[in-house]
N, C-alpha and C positions, 0 to 999 in steps of 0.2 A: 675526485669529487670534493666540492666545497663542504666544509663542516658547518654544522648549525642550521642546516635546512630543516624546517619543521617537519616535512614529510619523511625525513630520514631519522630524526631524533625523537619525535613525539609518538611514542609507542601506543598511547591511548587513541590518538587520532587514526593511526594506521589500523588498530584493532577495530574501531567502529566502521571505518571504510570497508574493511574486509567483512564485517558482520552484515553490512548492506548487501555485499556480493553473495554471502551465504544465504541470506533471506531471499534474494533474487532467485537463486538456484532452487531453493526449497519450494517457493511459490510456483516456479515454472514447472517443476515436476508434478506438484499437486494439480495445477491447472491443466497441464497437458494430459495427465491421467484421467482427470475428471471429464475432459472433452472426449477422450477415447471411450470412456464408459458410457457417456450419453449417446455417442454415435454407435457404439458396438452392442449395447444391450437393448434389444427392441422394447422390452417392458419399460425400461427407464426412459428411453426416447419417447415412447408413446405417452408416458406420464407427463413429461415436461412439455410436450407438444399439444396435448389435448385437454389437460385439466385446467380449470380455472386456478390461477396463481401458480401453476407449474412453471411458468416463465420466470418466476423468482429464483428458481434453482439455476436457470441459465444466467441470470444476473449475478448470482454468487460466483459462478464460473468465470464470467466476464471480469468481475472486479478482482478476483484473485490473480487473473492474468494481467490486467492493466495496472492495478495499484500495487500488486505484489511483484510480479516478474518484471514488467516494463519500468515502472517508477523506481523500484529499488535499484535496477541496473543504472538508470539515469542518475539517481542520487549518488551512487558509488562513483560513477564516472566523473560527475561534477565535483564531488569532494576530492577526488584524486587530481583532477586537472587544475582547478582554480588556484590553489596555493602555489603551484608551480608557475602558472601563468602570471600571477601578480607578485610572485616572489615574497610571500609573507604567509604567516600562519593563518589558519582559519580564525575568524573573529572570536568565536566562543565555542569551546568544547562542551560546555553545559547545554548550549542550544543544539549541538549535534546529538547529544544523548537524549535530550527532550524530543527532538525530531524522531529519532529512531524508535524510541519506546512508544510515543504517542501514535505514530503512524502504524506500528505493528498491532497495538491494542485496538486501535480504530478499525483496521482492516480485518482482523480476525473476528471482531464483534460484528462487523457488517456482513461478512461471509456466512458466519453461523446463523445470524438472524434472517438473512435472505433465504438460506437453505431451510431452516425450521419453518419459516412462514410459507415457503413454497410447498413443502411436504404436508404440513398441517392443513393449509388452505386447499391444496389439491385433493387430499383425502376427504376433507369435509365437503367439498363440492360434489363428491360422488354420492353421498348419502343425505346431505342437508341442503337447505336453500342457499342461494347465492348470498343472501343477507347474512346467514349464519356463518358461511365461510369467510365473508368479509369481516365479520365481528371477531373472528379468530385471528385474522391476518393484521388487522389495523393496529393493535397495540405493539405487535412485533415489529412492524415497519416504523412505528414511532420511535421505538428503542433503536432500531437500525439507523434512523436519522441522527441520533445522538452519536453513535459510533462514526457515522459519516462526517459529522462535524469535527470529531477528533482528527480524522484524516485531513480535512481541510485545514485545521489548526496546525497540524504537523507540516503541511506544505507551506503555510505562511511562515512558520518558524524557519524552515529551510531557506526560503527565498530571502528573508530578512538577514539570516546569517551569511549567505553568499553575497548579498548586496553590500553588507557592512565589510566583508572581507575584501571586496573589490574597490570600494570607495576610496579614492585618494591615491591609488597606485601610481598614477601619472606624475603627481607631485613628488613622490618619493624618488622616481626615476630622474626627474629634473634636478633634484638636489644632490644627486650622486655624481 
């Protein structure tokens, strides 16, 4: 094996790539378990299916699967493949770290707020007016939007970092 390949020598890069994999596995287990509980516990299923805002709990489940399990797996795979493909280190480790933490904070915030809003809105709709339930849910969803924006920002950071890593690789090959 050739010495000096960044994916072999950069321990921090390898650590963060593996952390994306670990998060992927964690979110997958949470998301799969959540789905099994929604399907297997009739009271839970009835709550999310029949209450106003109960569907927000389903959205939390969907987001932990899509943005947690699927996206984290994609990020780990792309971080693993791209440096090997273009034969150069990742453009910025600081951006990898920013991506990782921003994405996880945003995702956890989104999932928690979707769940809380669904639970509180669903309970409120049982005993209060639709307007009262909406008043409870509205500020929670506004905060959820802030966390969703963090996830979007993390995805932009990732795309920029990968783009910068790839840019110019053909010229480097021509010069060798």
